[in-house]
C-alpha positions, 0 to 999 in steps of 0.5 A: 494540329488534328494528330496532336489534338488526338494524342492529347485527348487520349489516342496515344500509341505508347499508352500502358496501364493506368498508372497515376505516378507521382514523378517528383515533389518539390517544395514551395514556401507555402504551408501546404508545400510537398516534401522533396521526396518522390512517392508513388500511387497506383490506381487499379487499371479497371473501370467501374461499371454501374451497379445494374446492367441496363438493357438497351431499348432500340432502335433509336435515331440520334444526331452525330457530332458530324451533323449526320442522323444515325439510326442504331437498330441493334448494339450487340457488337460495339467498336468504340475507337478511343480509349475514353469511349471504350471507358464509357461503354464499359462503365455503362455496363455494356462492355460485354458487347464491345468486340474491338478496341482502340490502342489506347483502351488498355484498362483490364477489362478491354485489354484482351480485345483485338486492336483496330487501329494503327498508330493513331489511324483506324484500320477499316478492314480490321473494323469491318472484319469483326462485323460491328453493328455500331462504331463510336468515334471521336470527332478527330478519329480518322483518317477520313477515307477509313470512316467513309469505308466503314459507313459505306459498308452500311455500319452506323457510325456515331461521332462524339464531340472531343473533350476539352474540359470537365464540362464535356464529361456529362455530354459525352457520356449522355451522347454515348448512352442515347445511342446505345438505347440506355439514356437513364444509365447515362444520366446515372453515370453522369451523375456519379461521375460529376459527383465524384469529381466535385468531391475530390475538387472540394478537398482542395487545400486552402492556400494563400496563393494558388499554385501556377501549373504549366502543362507541357507536351513533350516528345524527346525522341522527336525533340518536340517541346510545347507549352499549353495555352488556351485550348490545350485541354488542361485548363479545367483540370488544373483549375479543379485542382485549385491552381492557375493554368500558367500558360493560359494566364500568361497570355498564350492564346494558341492551344500549344506554343513552342517551349522557350525560355521567354515563354517559361519566364512569362509563365513562371510555373510553380509546377509542371503538369506532364504526360508520363510517356512525355517525361520518360522520353526526355529522360525523367525529371533530371532530363526535363531540367536540362531543357533550357529554361526549365531549371530556372523556373520555380517548378524546376528549382523545387523539382515540383513535377506532376506526372499522369499517364498519357491515356488518362490525363485528358480523357474526361470520362468516368475516371476523371475523379481519379486523374484529379485526385492524383494531380492534387496528391502530387501537387499538394503532397498529400494535403488534398485529393482524397476521394 
């Protein structure tokens, strides 16, 4: 499951520009039901740095999520190995120090940087060729041999615990900020991010019944169709949008379970949350409805689909408020989600 969890954390090969797209809206009987007319919203694919640029105070010694103590002597040439971590570094105001990117860091400010991953794997040679003085990695970053090779070359490697929910936003930002010697900026960015997420969540429309939303992981080219349960990473986002995670609530204990008609009947989702590339891989909404059991759910009958770009859906970082806003706009047809 390591490779799958890496993808769901945002490290997907096919990530394109940030595009939070309403794929389809359907109707339910509630007053806040969306109309069955598809609409689209586009968020500029840029991160928003803090107003003031912090000056790192180094050296610092921090504890990495892998249990190692890491001493950072300088941070002039940084390599973040995920799109989410790249967002954090750039939003802290230190993007001019980043010398390479993971394939999932596609936002505008990072797009021109050299890529040092192949598929979902890190190229140790590619990283070392750029002479980094700090590598920032996810707990799922690999392969282990490549990471060991980078460490063996004397490069400090900070491992940050992967994100599984909204509660992870602050700790991840602050872990990166501590290692970069800008703890005050980390506190400021954490506060800004949490305030923005809370402001969006407060705009959830009052509904008699909370909509049931099932998170589906789709890869049509590989015939992979999964439904998220506890631990999928989507639960806190769905709940912040004023909905119920249908998979987790129906008793799915695993993070992902094979999508079956029986599982769908039990989950009875009013809406389906999918990644945009996954939706595209099954032929869009029409193709999704051809998967056994989908068309018979309330979500399928209403064509109530919420689609968010793969590389940002579960990033849980500085732009999570935008993701939540998009989910709410699609789920409620414009009744909620305005910043």
